[in-house]
C-alpha positions as CSV (number, residue, x, y, z in Angstrom):
1,X,46.2,12.0,12.1
2,X,46.8,15.1,14.4
3,X,43.4,16.3,15.7
4,X,43.9,20.2,16.4
5,X,41.1,21.6,14.2
6,X,40.6,24.8,16.2
7,X,44.2,25.5,15.8
8,X,44.4,25.2,11.9
9,X,43.0,28.6,11.2
10,X,43.7,31.8,13.1
11,X,43.2,35.5,12.9
12,X,42.8,37.8,10.9
13,X,46.0,39.4,12.5
14,X,47.6,42.6,11.2
15,X,50.6,41.7,9.0
16,X,53.1,44.3,7.8
17,X,53.7,42.2,4.9
18,X,50.1,41.3,3.9
19,X,47.7,43.7,5.5
20,X,45.1,41.7,7.3
21,X,46.1,38.0,7.2
22,X,44.1,34.9,8.1
23,X,46.7,32.4,9.2
24,X,46.6,28.7,8.3
25,X,48.7,26.3,10.5
26,X,49.1,23.2,8.3
27,X,52.1,21.8,10.2
28,X,52.0,20.7,13.8
29,X,54.6,22.4,16.2
30,X,57.5,22.0,15.6
31,X,58.0,19.9,12.5
32,X,60.7,21.6,10.4
33,X,63.7,21.3,8.0
34,X,65.7,23.9,10.0
35,X,66.3,24.6,13.8
36,X,67.3,28.3,13.4
37,X,69.0,29.8,16.3
38,X,66.7,32.7,16.4
39,X,63.2,30.7,16.1
40,X,60.6,32.2,18.4
41,X,59.2,28.7,18.8
42,X,62.5,27.2,20.2
43,X,64.5,24.3,19.0
44,X,63.2,22.0,16.4
45,X,62.0,18.8,18.1
46,X,61.1,16.8,14.9
47,X,63.4,17.6,12.1
48,X,62.8,16.0,8.7
49,X,62.9,16.7,4.9
50,X,60.6,14.2,3.8
51,X,57.2,15.6,2.9
52,X,54.1,14.0,4.7
53,X,50.5,14.2,5.5
54,X,49.5,16.0,8.5
55,X,45.7,17.2,8.1
56,X,43.1,16.2,5.7
57,X,43.0,18.9,2.8
58,X,39.3,19.2,3.3
59,X,39.9,19.8,7.1
60,X,41.8,22.8,6.4
61,X,39.4,24.1,3.7
62,X,36.4,23.8,6.1
63,X,38.5,25.3,9.0
64,X,39.4,28.3,6.8
65,X,35.9,28.6,5.4
66,X,34.5,29.0,8.8
67,X,37.0,31.3,10.0
68,X,36.4,33.6,6.8
69,X,32.7,33.5,7.5
70,X,32.9,34.4,11.1
71,X,35.4,37.2,10.3
72,X,33.0,38.7,7.6
73,X,30.0,38.5,10.1
74,X,32.0,40.7,12.4
75,X,33.0,43.1,9.5
76,X,36.7,42.0,9.6
77,X,38.6,42.5,6.4
78,X,40.9,39.7,5.1
79,X,43.6,40.4,2.4
80,X,45.4,37.2,2.4
81,X,44.9,33.5,3.5
82,X,48.6,32.7,4.7
83,X,50.1,29.4,5.2
84,X,52.4,30.4,8.2
85,X,52.4,27.3,10.4
86,X,54.5,26.2,13.5
87,X,56.8,24.4,11.2
88,X,57.9,24.4,7.5
89,X,54.7,24.7,5.5
90,X,56.1,22.9,2.3
91,X,56.7,19.7,4.3
92,X,53.0,19.2,3.7
93,X,52.7,17.1,0.8
94,X,49.1,18.2,0.3
95,X,49.9,21.8,0.2
96,X,49.2,22.3,-3.5
97,X,45.9,20.4,-3.2
98,X,44.9,22.7,-0.2
99,X,45.5,25.8,-2.1
100,X,43.4,24.5,-4.9
101,X,40.5,23.9,-2.6
102,X,40.6,27.1,-1.0
103,X,40.6,28.8,-4.4
104,X,37.6,26.6,-5.4
105,X,35.6,28.2,-2.6
106,X,35.7,31.5,-4.5
107,X,36.3,33.6,-1.5
108,X,38.1,36.3,-3.4
109,X,41.0,36.2,-1.0
110,X,44.4,36.0,-2.3
111,X,46.7,32.9,-1.0
112,X,50.2,33.5,0.6
113,X,52.9,31.0,1.8
114,X,55.8,32.1,3.9
115,X,58.4,29.4,3.6
116,X,62.2,28.9,4.7
117,X,63.3,27.9,1.1
118,X,64.8,24.5,2.3
119,X,62.8,22.4,-0.1
120,X,62.9,24.6,-3.0
121,X,65.2,21.8,-4.8
122,X,62.1,19.6,-4.9
123,X,60.2,20.1,-8.2
124,X,56.8,19.1,-6.5
125,X,57.4,21.8,-3.8
126,X,58.0,24.4,-6.5
127,X,54.9,23.2,-8.5
128,X,52.7,23.7,-5.2
129,X,54.0,27.1,-4.6
130,X,53.1,28.2,-8.1
131,X,49.6,27.9,-7.1
132,X,49.9,30.5,-4.5
133,X,49.5,34.4,-5.3
134,X,52.2,35.5,-2.9
135,X,55.4,33.6,-1.7
136,X,58.1,34.5,0.7
137,X,61.5,32.7,0.8
138,X,63.9,32.9,3.5
139,X,67.6,33.7,2.4
140,X,69.6,34.3,5.6
141,X,73.0,33.5,4.1
142,X,74.5,32.2,0.8
143,X,77.7,30.6,2.3
144,X,77.9,27.2,3.7
145,X,79.4,28.0,7.1
146,X,77.0,30.9,8.0
147,X,74.0,28.9,6.7
148,X,74.7,26.0,8.8
149,X,75.4,28.2,11.8
150,X,72.2,30.3,11.7
151,X,69.8,27.9,10.0
152,X,71.1,24.6,11.4
153,X,69.6,22.5,8.6
154,X,68.7,19.0,8.4
155,X,72.1,17.2,7.8
156,X,71.6,16.1,4.2
157,X,70.3,19.4,2.8
158,X,72.6,21.0,0.1
159,X,72.8,24.8,0.0
160,X,73.7,24.8,-3.6
161,X,70.8,22.9,-4.7
162,X,68.4,25.0,-2.5
163,X,69.8,28.1,-4.3
164,X,69.3,26.6,-7.8
165,X,65.6,25.7,-6.7
166,X,65.0,29.2,-5.6
167,X,66.4,30.7,-8.8
168,X,64.4,28.4,-10.9
169,X,61.2,29.3,-9.1
170,X,62.0,33.0,-9.3
171,X,62.0,32.8,-13.1
172,X,58.7,31.0,-13.5
173,X,56.5,32.3,-10.7
174,X,53.8,34.5,-12.0
175,X,52.6,35.6,-8.5
176,X,54.6,38.2,-6.2
177,X,57.8,36.9,-4.9
178,X,59.3,38.3,-1.6
179,X,62.4,37.3,0.3
180,X,63.3,37.7,4.0
181,X,66.7,38.0,5.6
182,X,67.1,37.6,9.4
183,X,70.1,39.5,10.7
184,X,71.9,38.1,13.8
185,X,74.7,40.1,15.4
186,X,78.2,38.6,14.6
187,X,76.5,35.8,12.6
188,X,75.5,37.2,9.4
189,X,75.5,40.8,9.5
190,X,79.1,41.6,8.2
191,X,79.6,43.5,5.1
192,X,81.0,40.8,2.8
193,X,78.2,38.5,3.8
194,X,75.5,40.8,3.3
195,X,76.9,41.7,-0.1
196,X,76.7,38.1,-1.1
197,X,73.2,37.8,-0.1
198,X,72.1,40.9,-1.8
199,X,73.9,39.7,-5.1
200,X,71.9,36.5,-5.0
201,X,68.6,38.2,-4.0
202,X,69.1,40.8,-6.9
203,X,69.3,37.8,-9.4
204,X,65.7,36.7,-8.3
205,X,64.2,40.0,-9.0
206,X,61.8,39.8,-6.1
207,X,58.8,42.3,-5.6
208,X,60.1,42.9,-2.0
209,X,63.0,42.0,0.1
210,X,62.4,42.1,3.9
211,X,65.1,42.8,6.3
212,X,64.3,41.5,9.6
213,X,65.6,40.8,13.2
214,X,64.3,38.6,16.1
215,X,61.4,40.5,18.0
216,X,60.6,37.7,20.3
217,X,62.9,35.6,22.7
218,X,65.0,33.2,20.2
219,X,65.6,29.6,20.4
220,X,69.3,29.9,21.8
221,X,70.6,32.3,24.5
222,X,73.1,34.7,23.3
223,X,71.4,35.4,20.1
224,X,71.3,39.2,19.6
225,X,69.7,41.2,16.8
226,X,72.0,43.0,14.5
227,X,72.5,46.6,15.6
228,X,70.9,49.7,13.8
229,X,74.1,50.2,12.0
230,X,74.2,47.0,10.3
231,X,70.4,46.9,9.5
232,X,70.8,50.3,7.8
233,X,73.9,49.0,6.0
234,X,72.1,46.1,4.8
235,X,69.4,48.2,3.4
236,X,71.6,50.4,1.6
237,X,73.5,47.5,0.2
238,X,70.2,46.0,-1.1
239,X,69.1,49.4,-2.5
240,X,72.4,49.8,-4.4
241,X,71.6,46.6,-6.1
242,X,68.1,47.7,-7.2
243,X,66.3,45.7,-4.7
244,X,63.1,47.0,-3.2
245,X,63.9,46.4,0.5
246,X,61.9,47.0,3.7
247,X,62.5,46.6,7.4
248,X,60.6,44.3,9.6
249,X,61.9,45.2,13.0
250,X,58.8,45.0,15.1
251,X,57.5,48.5,15.7
252,X,54.2,48.1,17.2
253,X,52.9,51.4,16.1
254,X,50.4,52.5,13.4
255,X,52.8,51.8,10.4
256,X,51.9,53.1,7.1
257,X,49.0,55.3,8.3
258,X,49.1,59.0,8.5
259,X,47.9,59.9,12.0
260,X,48.5,63.7,12.1
261,X,51.0,62.9,14.9
262,X,54.5,63.8,13.8
263,X,56.3,61.6,16.3
264,X,54.1,58.5,15.6
265,X,54.4,59.0,11.9
266,X,58.2,59.4,12.2
267,X,58.5,56.3,14.2
268,X,56.3,54.4,12.1
269,X,58.3,55.4,8.8
270,X,61.6,54.8,10.4
271,X,60.7,51.2,11.4
272,X,60.2,50.5,7.9
273,X,63.1,52.1,6.2
274,X,65.8,54.7,7.2
275,X,65.2,58.3,6.4
276,X,68.2,60.2,5.1
277,X,68.7,63.7,6.7
278,X,67.5,65.7,3.6
279,X,64.4,63.6,3.6
280,X,63.7,64.1,7.4
281,X,64.0,67.7,6.9
282,X,61.6,67.8,4.1
283,X,59.1,65.7,6.1
284,X,59.4,68.1,9.0
285,X,58.8,71.1,6.7
286,X,55.6,69.4,5.3
287,X,54.3,68.6,8.7
288,X,55.1,72.2,10.0
289,X,57.6,71.0,12.6
290,X,61.1,71.6,13.4
291,X,64.3,69.6,14.2
292,X,63.4,69.8,18.0
293,X,61.3,66.8,17.5
294,X,64.3,64.8,16.2
295,X,66.4,65.9,19.1
296,X,63.6,64.9,21.5
297,X,63.2,61.3,20.0
298,X,66.8,60.7,20.1
299,X,67.0,62.0,23.7
300,X,64.2,59.5,24.5
301,X,66.0,56.8,22.9
302,X,63.4,56.2,20.3
303,X,65.3,57.4,17.2
304,X,69.0,56.8,16.5
305,X,71.5,58.4,13.9
306,X,73.5,55.9,11.7
307,X,76.0,56.8,8.9
308,X,76.5,54.9,5.6
309,X,79.1,56.3,3.1
310,X,79.1,59.6,4.9
311,X,75.4,60.1,4.7
312,X,73.4,60.5,7.8
313,X,70.2,58.5,8.3
314,X,67.7,58.2,11.0
315,X,65.9,54.9,12.0
316,X,63.8,53.5,14.9
317,X,65.8,52.6,17.9
318,X,65.6,48.8,18.5
319,X,64.4,47.5,22.0
320,X,67.4,45.8,23.7
321,X,67.1,43.7,26.7
322,X,69.7,43.9,29.6
323,X,72.0,41.1,28.0
324,X,72.0,42.7,24.6
325,X,75.0,44.3,23.1
326,X,75.5,48.1,22.8
327,X,74.5,49.7,19.6
328,X,77.2,50.7,17.0
329,X,75.3,54.0,16.1
330,X,78.5,55.7,15.0
331,X,79.1,53.3,12.1
């Protein structure tokens, strides 16, 4: 049994998905079913698909209970208790029991699980996740070749079985379902692949679908985030299929809050979703500002103009390291 009690519960930390989230690290690093090329924790050193026991459920319950107590003593709000470990949370065979124990504490806090979807073909995994209030499932690709290239799954995993499990769960889950798609340049950011992913996600009818890029050093050298053009294209394709899409592209600012500072608000908004030219003009009118602010942000390399189907959109300029590829801002 791994003895890392002090590492089990952490936070609360700000989460764009969940507000103030208290993290639960129910898997020791780095035990996973995937070894994704973009993982911020590096390559997986212990790949497996068989569920196992890692911590005693009561140990997790007490660690979370103590952390919540300390946070509340400091006046820190907590919106979710989130299973987001240094590995795949559904590998924990006691996940369902742990969720039940946390609910029995009557803390009045919802429970979330951020999973990579790889074990959704297992009925017991789906049963465990049904006990959560909010579940996020990773869907980076729906074709074999791209899936194996980007997620590098455990050898015996079958994509069609995973997709069947995801679909079944989406039609029976009573909580809030979210999906997350990580875009990597020249891997899964082409139009055809994005359309296939969007078609599959549309059939799940998720509450929210997040479009993300790596914001920390990835596991493999040469892995580059998709450009602003591909991110905006993905957003538009998702929206065309009725999917409520949102960016997770790592802007560190005061997202979702009205600050009274037009520049900060624009960067905050455009890091979550693109603003069409008409919407941008309307925003500036309400803020009693003019287009010179947009020109300034573009000149400062903070904002970028992209095109999709002859429409102009404005979005947050992504940070690029020196080895990164040039942006395809003209579409």
